[in-house]
N, C-alpha and C positions, 0 to 999 in steps of 0.2 A: 481586581478579582480574576483577571486573565480571561474575561468573557470576550469572545470575538464579536458579539452583538450585545449592545446594552439592553435590548428588548428582553433578554433572558431574565433580568432582574424582575421584570413584570410578570414572569411566568415561573415562579419558583418550583423546584422539584418537589413532588409529593404533596403539593397544595392544589386543590381542585379549583380555587378561585384565581383569576388573573386580572390585571389592570389594563384596559385598552390603551394603547399608546396615544390615540387621538383624543383621549380624555384627560391627559396629564395636566394641561394648562388650566382646565376647569374642573379639577378634582372635587367631587361633591359627595360621593357615596361613603358611608361610614366604613364599609369593608375595605375600600381603597385606602382610607386613612389608617385603619388598623394594620393592614398588610405592609404598606410602605413604612409606617412608623416602626414596625419591628425590624424590617429588612435594613432600613437606613439609620436606625437608632435616632429618629427625630420625632418630637412630639407633634401633636396636631396643630398647635399654633404656628410652629415653624413651617410645617408642610403647607398650611394655609397661605402663608406669606410667600411661598414659592410658586403660587398660582395666581391667575388673573383676578381671582376673588379678592385679592389684596386691595384692588382699586375700586371695589364695589361701593364703598362708602363715599368715595370722592366723585365718582361718575354719576351716581344716582342720588346722593344726598341722604341715603337711608342708613341708619345706624342701629336698627332694631334687630331682634332675633329673627332667624329664618323659620318659616313654616314649611315643614316637609310635605311635599305632595304625595310621597309614598312612605307610609310609616316605617321607620327604621332604615330607610334607604337614602333619602336626601336630607341635606342639612348636616349639622354637626351637633348631635344631641347630647354628647357627654361633657367634653372638656371645654369646648368653645362654642359660642353662639354669635357668630359674626355674619355680616351681610354676604349674600351670594350675588355674583354678577350675572345679570340677565341681558339678553340681546347683545352678547359679546361681539358677534361678528360685525356689528355696526362700527365700533371703535377699534376693535382688534382683529385686523384682517388675517393675522397669523395665530389664531386661537387653536388651530388644528395641529397636524403632525409635522408641518414645515415651518421654517423661521427665516428671518433675515439676520445678517451678521455684519459686524464691523471687522474687516480684515486686520486692522491695527490692534484692536482689543484682543483678538485671538493670538496676536504675536507678542503679547506682553509676557513678562517673566512669570513663571508658575503655570504656563500653558494657556492662560486666558480662560474666559468662560462666557456663556451667553447671558445677556441681560434680559430680564423679564419684560421691560418696557419696549424692547425691540419688536415685540409682537403687535404694537399699536400701529394702525394703518397710517397715521399721520407722521410717524417717526421715520424720516427719510435719510437722516444724516447722523453721524456720531459727532456730537458737539465737542467732545474732548479732543478728537483727532482731526476734525474738520474734513471728513471724507464721507462719501455716499455709503450707505449700507447696501449690501448685495443680497439677493434672495435666490440666486441660481449659481450653479457652478460655471466658472468662466470658460471651461473647456467643453464639457458635455451638455451644459445648459439645463441640467436636471435641477429641480427645486432642492433646497438645502433641508435635509431632515433634521428635526429637533433632536432625535436620538441617533447618534452616529458614533462609531468606535473612536475616531479621533476628531476632535472638534474642528481642527483646521484642514482636514482632508476630506475630499469628496468620496463617499463610500462606493460610488458607481465607477468612476474612472481613476481615482487616486490623485486628482489634481489638488493643488494647494490653494485654499481660499485666500490665504494671506498675500498671494501674488496679485490679486485683483484689487488694487488700491486706486480709487478714483477721487482725487482731491476736489473739493468744492471750488468752482471758479469764483473769482473775485466779484463778479456781477451777481452772484447768488448769496452774498453775505447777509442779505436781509432774512434769509432762512434761519439764521442763528436766533434772532429774537423770537420768532414764532415758535421754534422748538423749545426755547427756554420757558416761555409761558406755558406751553403744553405740558412739559415735564414737571414744572413747579406745581401745577395744579394736580398732577398725578402723585405728588409727594416725593419725587425723586430727590436724593441727596444732592447738595450743591457741588460736591466733588465730582459728580457725574455730568454736570451741566457744561463744564468748560467756561471760558471767559466770554463775557458779553462784548460785542464790538464797541470800541471807544466812541463816546458821544452819542450812543444810541438812546433815543427817548424811551422812558419806561412805557410799557403798553398799558392802556386803560383797561384791557382785559384782565390784568393782574388784580384789579380791585374787586373782581367778582368772586363769589364763593365758587369752589371747584365744581359743584353740581350745576351751577348756573352757566359756567363756562362750557362744560361738556354738553349741556343742553343745546347751546348754540352750535357747537361742533356737530352734534348728532343731527340737528335739524338741517344744517347745510349738507351733510352727507346724504340725507334722505332726498332732498330735492335735486341733488346732483347725480345720485345713483338709482333712486327708486323709480319704479314705474307708477304713473305714466310720465313723470316729469322729465326724466333724463333724456328721453327720445328727442325732445325738441329744445329743452333748455340748455343742457350741457354742450351740444354742438354750437349753439349760439354763443355761449360764454367763451368757449375756447377760440372760436373764430374772432370774437369781438375784442376780448381782453388780451389775447396773444401772449400768454405768460411764457410760452416756449422761448420768446426772444430774450427773457431774463436769464433762463437756464437752458441754453440750446442743447446741452449734452444729455439731458434727462428725457426719458420716455414716459414718465408717470405724470402726464399733463393734468389729469383730474386732481390729483393730490397737490400738485404745485398750485393749481387754481385755488384750492382750499387755503393753502398757506398765504397766497397773495391776498385773498379777501380778509384774512385775519391779521395781516401785517399792517403796522402803523394804524391800528384801528382808531376811527372808522374811515380813514382817508380813501383806501381802496374800495371799501364798501360803498362809499358815496358815488364812486365812478360806476359801480355796478348798478346802483339805483337809477342813475340817469340813463344808462344804456337800456335797462329793462323797461323804463318808462317809455322811451322812444319806440321800442319794439312792440309793446302792448298797444300803443296808439295806432299801429298799423292795422289792428284787428277791429272790425265793426262791433264785435261783442263789447269791447272796452267802453264804447260810447253809448251803448244801448241803455235806455232809461231804466230798464228792469234789472240791470246788472249792478247790484248794490256794492260789491267789494271795490269796484273802481272808484266810487264816490268817497269811501273812507280812505282809500289810498291817496287820492288827490288831496283830501283835507290834510292828511298827515304831512305830506311833502310840502304843501304850501304854508303850513304853520311855521316852519323854519326851525323847530326845536331839534330835529334830527341832524341838521346841518351844523350843529355846534358840538365840538368834542367834549365840552365841559358839562353836558346835560347830566342829570342824576342817573344813577344806575336803574332806578325804577322806571324813569322815562324811556331809557334805552331798551330795557327788556320789554316794556309795553309795546314799543314800536316794533321790535323784532317779532313779537307774537303776532301782531297784525301783518307784518311782512310775510312771514312763513305761511300763515293761513291764507293770505291773498294769493300767493304764488301757487300753493297747492290747489286751491279752489279753481284758479284760472286754468291750470293745465289739466284738471280733471273734467272740464266742460266737454260734453260730447261734440265731436267734429265730424263733418261730412268727409268722405274719402278724398275729395279734391282739396279740402282745407288741410287735412293731415299731410298731404304731399307738399304743401307750400312751406319752405323753410321758415322757421320762426325768426322774425327780425331781419329778413334778408336785405332790407334797405338801410339798416343801421351801419354807419361807417365804423370799421374796426378802430379800436383805440390802441395807440402805441403805448404799451405798458412801460412805465417809467419808474425810476427810483425816486423816493422822496428827497433825495439829495438835490433834486431840481427845485425843491420848494424854497423859494427865496423871493425877495422883493427886487424889482428891476433896478438896475443902475440908472443914474440920470441920463446917460447917453442912450439908454434903451427905451426911454419914454417917448411918447409921440404927442403931438398937439392935435386935438380933434379938428377935423375939417368941417366946413359948412354942411349941415344936415347929415353928419355921419351917424351911423348906427353904433350903439355901444358895443355890440359883439365885434364889430369891425375894428374898433380901437383896441380891444383886448387881443384880437388875432394879430394885429400889427405888432403889438408889444411882445407877444409870445414868439413871433418870428424873429424879432430883434434879440430876444433872449435865447434863441436857438432851442426852443422847447418843442418836443415832439407832439405835445398835447396842450392846447390852450387852457384846459381846465385847471392846470397847476397855478395859473395866474389868479384864479378865483378863490384860492385857499390862502388864508393868512399864514405867514411863515412862523409866527410865534405861537407857542402852545399856551393854553388849549386852542387848537386850530378851529377856525370857522370857515365854512364854504358858502359861497353864493351859488344857489341853485341856478344852473345855467338856463333852464327853461323859464326862469323868472326874469331874466335880463330885460326883455322888451317892456315889462311893466314893473320895474323895480320899485318896491314899496318900503321894505324894512330899514330902519336906521342902521341896524347892525350890518346889513349888506352894503349900505353906502359907506360906512366906516371902513370896511374891508377894502372896497374899491378906491376910496380916497387915498389910502396908504399905498395900494398896489399900483394905481394908475397915475398918482400925482395930480388928481383933479379934485376940485371942491364939490360940495353937494349940488350946487346950482348947475355946474357944467355937466355932471353926471345925469341930472334930471333931464336936461335938454338933449341928451343922447338916447332917451327912451321915448316910447309912445305917449307917456304921460304929458309931454309938452303940448299935446293936442287936446288935453282933457277939457279945457274950457271952450274949445272950438267944436268938438264932436258931441258934446253933451251939455246939459245945463250946468251952470256953476254949482247949484245945490247938489246935483248928482255927483259931481266931481269931488265935493267936500265930504260926501257921505258914502263913499264906495264900500260895499260889503266886502270885508276882508276877513281872512281866517286869523289874522293877527289882531291882538287887542289894540285899542286906540293909541296907547303909549308906545306901541311897537310899529307905528306907521308914521312916515314923515309928514310934516305939516304943510303939504303942498297938494294942489288938485291932482287927483288920480283918475286915470281912465278905467272905467269899469269893464268887466269881461262881457257884459251884455252889449255895451257899445262896440266892443271889438267884434263880436259876432254879427251885430247889425250892420256894421259898415263893411266888414270883410277885411280884416287885418290878420296877417299870419304871425303867430307867435313862435312857430317852430322853424319855418323855412323863409327864404328870401329870394326874390327874383333878382336878376342882375343885368347890367348893360355891358356887353363885351367891350364896347368902345371906351366906356368910362374906366374899365379895368386896365386899359392900355395906357392910361394917363399916369402921371407921377405927381403927387402920391396916388396910389391905387387904394380905393376904399369903397365900402358899401354905403349907399344912401338909406336913411331911415324910411323915406317915403316909398322905397321899393317894396315895402311890406304891404302896401295898400293894394287890394285886389283890382281896383279901377285903374291903377297906373300900369299901363301896358306898353309904353314906349318912352 
């Protein structure tokens, strides 16, 4: 039309009504639809699908008609009665007048165009071209306006957005799978998704209904960005999980963290659970008898269902509801000024973020033979070192799908047959050898035989090995550490170097 500014379309001459530019992506007023429908020669249904409301049915699971808050103003009362997107800012960070773009898409024949799904907060890359999306001009660093005279040109300085092409580094290829799952749940056409990496395991999050998946995403975003959780939790997770090591060129660490937690579900989430457990155990509140959420949390982690990738969707969602509620309750607890100043989880050792490509069984030459009175965690650490693994936790995960993980905090009192089966394959040891690497080998010495045969367990009897087990009450009575271990510097200078099981006893001091 020869307009120097596209905003002019929103303010037609001799028409008293205009459409605010910041409202375009969430168009809801009937007058907006009437005006743009006549100007653009598009009906309401097409206009609706050009807005973020198009995703409302998938992100919220609602498919009913909209109830207008203001009669004749909100909703779509005449031709279409479709869901409206509420709380858009949580999932769509670019719901306003600015957007992010793919330089390669803008360079395509026909002049290119902006994709609606680029407005989603978690969409960081273009899966088709395998490049980062950009949200600012590479020259003047101004945000990219959604309405601009030339889609590929910065209206402020005239720089060409197409010149800012940032290819995705090879170590960030895991982002393809998380983007594929996100975009598929949004209902994006397969032609927009690009090709999946060869040999990539299908995500278990694909089996969820779209509204269930987006509930998980929204809950994670809330605890990572919402007050008062983010002040203590987000810095802890960024320091502990160190996702920047996987994508060193990116500055959007929080969103990378989100993708990392969703990648290879639930393998990375398992690592989060263990780190979070250790951090909360540093707080006296966690062990206070009156603090009920910690009891339920401990029960769920010790049952073992969550450590199996093949659990039912219903079990997974039930656990996640408990997880999110516990985290929110914990960080909402009132704190004294001194307590608020102490960094959350300051004593938790950072985890070297790794790719699941390291998920494998040790080769015969990487296995070790247990030494007299060696601790099970010591055997696992020695094998991880032989495998050149940055994190020993990968040894605790079965390589075959559906994956199963041994909860590392359960290692000193290993109980479940499924855990023994994982470690038998990973460590090349039989059940008897594994049993004698745990504190259970003292069960008949430190408690009556009857007590050892009837240990109260969160697992059902058929999920417990048929050997005497050391009870948690005996552990507390005698003073045995399940989390830490003392060591002898002189012993660690010997070859082979390994930890002794009896170093966990409080009375052993030299």
